[in-house]
N, C-alpha and C positions, 0 to 999 in steps of 0.2 A: 504494500500500500504506500502511496506517495503522499507526503504531508507538505503543507506550506504554513508558515507562521502568520497568524492573523493578529496584527497589532491591536491592543485593547483600546487605543485612542484613534483608531482608523476613522470613525465618524467626525473627528475634529478637523480633518483635512477640509479646507475650504471647498474643494471640488465635490467631495462626498457630502458636505453639508448642503450645498446647492442641490445636489441630486436628491437628497432626502426631503428637502423643503418642497421640491417640485413634484417628485414622483412618489414619495412616501415609502412605505415598507416594500411595496411591489418593486420599485426601482432599485432599492438597496439589495433586495434578494436577487434581482436580475443581474446586478453588477457582480455580486459574489459568485453567481452561477457562471458568468463569463470568466471570472478569475480562476475558478476551478478548472474550466476547460483549458484555459491557457497554461496553467501549471501542470496539466497532464501531458503537454507537448514537450518534446525534447528541447526545442529551441525557444519555448515560451512564446510562440507566435501562432496565430491562426489566420487563415485566409477568409475573405468574406463568403466565398463559395461554400466553405465548410459550415456556415450558419444554416444552410438548407438542410444539411444532414442532422444537425443536433437540435434544430428547432422542434418543439413539441407543444402540446397544449399548455398554455400559460407562459410559454417561452417563444413567442413568435419572432420571426426574423426581423420584421419591421420594428418591433419594440427593442430588440437587441441592437439594431443599427442606431436607433435613437440614442440609447445609452452610450454607445461607442463614439458617436460623432459629437454630441452636444455638450458634454461636460468636461472635456479635456482630460479625461481619466485614462485615455489610451493614446498611444503614439501610432500614427498611420504611416505605413510604408507601402506606397502603391496599392496593391490589392491585399496586403497583409496588415495586421495590427498587433500590438503588444501592450502590456500594462505600462502606464506612466509611473505607477507606484512600484517600488522594488519589493517583489515577493520572492527573490532569488534564493533566500536562505531557507533551504528545504531540509526536511528530515525524512529518512526512509526507514521503515521498520513495521513490525506487527505488534498489535496489542498483546500483552502477556496473557496467556490463556490460563495460567495457574499462579495465583498470588502466594502459594505456599511453597515456593522453591527454596532450597537451602541457600544460606548466605554465600557458600562457596560457589554454587552454580550461578547465583545472581552476579557475583563478582566476576566470574569467568565470562559470563555473557556480556557484562558491562565492558570489560576490557576488549573483548572481541569486537563489540559494537564500536568502541572508540577507535580501534585500529582501522576497521573498515571505513568508518566515517572520515578519518584522517586521509586515507588513501583516496577516497572519493572527492574530498575537498581539494586535495592536491591536484587531482585530475581536472576538477572543475576550474581551479585557478589557472592551470596550464591552458585548458580549452578556452577560457575567457580571454587569456592573454593573446592566444593565437587569433581568436576571432576579432579582438580589438585591433590587433595589428593589421589584419586583413581589411577591416572596415576603414582604418586610417589610410591604407594604400588605395582602396577603392575611391574614397572621398577625394584624395589628392589627385587621382587620375581623372575623376569626374570634373574637378575644378579646372585641371589643365585642359581638358577637352572643351570646356565651356569658355575659355579665354580666347578671344579672337582679336585681330588687329583692328583698331579704330582709326578712321581717317586715312588708312593706307599709307603708302610711302615707305621708304627705306629707313628713315631716321625718325626719332621721336615717337615711336609706337607706344600707345597707351593701352594697358590691359583693360579689357572691357568684358564684364561678366554678362553672358547672354541670358539674363534673367527673363527677357522677353519670350524666349522659347519656353521657359517654365510656365509663364502666364498662358501662352497659346495652348499648352498641353492640358489646361484645365477643361477645355471643351470636349476632350476625348474621353474623359472619365464620366460615363453616364450616371453612375451611382452618385458621385460627388455633385454633378450638375443638378440632378433632381433634388438632392438635399438642400443645396444652396437656394434654388428657386422656391422650394417649399418654405424656407425660413425667411424669405425676403418679404412675404406678404403680397407680392404681385407676380406669382409664379408663372402664369401664362405669358404675360408681357416680357418678363425677364428671359424665359426660355426661347421666345421668338426672336429676341434681339440679344442673344447671349454673346455673340461675337462683338457687337457694339459695346456691350458692358465691359468686355475684356479690354477693348481699346481705351475706354474711359478710365479703367483701372490702371492701365499703364501710365496715362497722363497724371493720375493721382500720385503714383509712385515717384515719378520724376519731379513733380511739383514739390513733394515733401522731402526729396533727396534720399529715398529709402532703397535705391538700387542695390547697394552693397548688402543689405539685409536679405534680399530676395535670392539667396544662394542655394535654396533647396526647394523641392516640390512641396515638402511639408510646410515650410515657412510661407510659400506663396498661397497654398490652400488656406492656411489659418488666417492670413491677412485678408484674402478675398472673401472668406466667410464673414469676417468682421465688417468688411467694407459694404456688403450687401445685406447685412442682418437688419431685420425690421426694427425701427426705432432709432437707428443710427442716422446722423445727419448726412453722411455720405450716401446711404441707401435712399434717403428721401430725395436728395438731389438727383441721383441716378434715376429714380422713379419718374420724376418730373421731366427729365431729359428724354426718357424713352416714351413717355406719353406724348410729348411734342413731336417726336419722330414718327410715332404711329399716326398722329393727325396729319402730318405732312404727307406721308405715304398714302393715306386714305384720300386726301384731297387731290393728289396727283394722279391717282389711279382712275381709269375710266369707269363710269357708273355701270353697275351690273345690269345687263339688258333684261334679266329675269327678276328684277327687284319688285315687280308688281304681281308676282306669282308666289304660290306656296308649294313646297315639295312635301307630299304626303305618301309615305310608303314607296318612295321612288317614283311616284307619278306627279306630273305637273297639274296643279289645280289653281283655281281662283274663286274666292267666295264659296268654297265647298264644291264647286263644279269642276269636273275633269276637263283637261285640255287635250285635244286630239294630238296624237303623235305627229310630229312634223310641222305643227303649227308654229308660226313665228312668235317671238316674245310678245307678251301683252304690252301694248304701247303706253298705257297709263292706268290709273286706278279706277277709272270709270268705264273702261272698255269691256264689252262682253262678246263672246264668240257667236258669230252668225253662222249657223250650221248650213243654211241655204247658200249663202255667198262664200262659205268656207274662208271667212276672213274675220278680222276684228272690227267691230263697230264701236266707235268711241263717242261718248256724249260730250266730250270736250272738243270744241272746234280747233282746227290747227291754227297756229299763229298767223298765217297769211290771210285767213278768212275773217279775222277780227277787224271790225270797222274802226277807223281812228276817230277819236272824240273830236266833235266839231266845236270850235270856239264860239262862244255866245256873241251875238251882235251881228 
């Protein structure tokens, strides 16, 4: 059996306190369930796809994702996540089946357990050191790959972190995109103009001089989530900008020729009456279909037939 240490002051963590305030015991229980699943993994990481397998009644994937994304209790790595709180100090062993063992046997068992634990801790330390070294090399390589020449030329080349690529990559993660849109308060509008929102986000980063901080996908995700979160000033300004863009596009688009009709079960209708297949669009909201003439008859005269008003006198 695998054990992990549960700190007795865990609920005092600000993130846990926020979780309990908002979600109650259900959210706290869900959090501990996720921690249990993480601690059962050799590398203490889970992929989001694994949530489908482990979800069950009372532990839906949607609610698990909410706990993972919204309270900063987990660190997201592309399609994987791990706990942001350290539960790495584990103990392995079985409950004693018999409390009446002799002191000699208890002492032998204790010594054997300590020796085994020391060997495992040594292996863990070595594994952790190797993993840390590999991560450091990988991060260094990633940073080197992201540095490109700015302004060109042979002399005076300035290192330039391609954080813009990190921002562009946000639109490719469908799960993250849906989560951000849902939390913005204007999900349909934001999803429709998501690329525009990313461009505005880039301008915001440059305006505040935060380019150097945007050096990882995790940092970019976190900041964009804050940037679009409902109630934030930046989110309100973005909402107004997208609303204006929507109005401009609607005004520039040609009017829908079928705007005076209704589509019911895939059939064109007007005022509850079916429109024959192949009929031209209904010209205005007073027109009715003349079956004899096989054409629309409008009660509104065309503009050319209107008589000009005569001046008195």
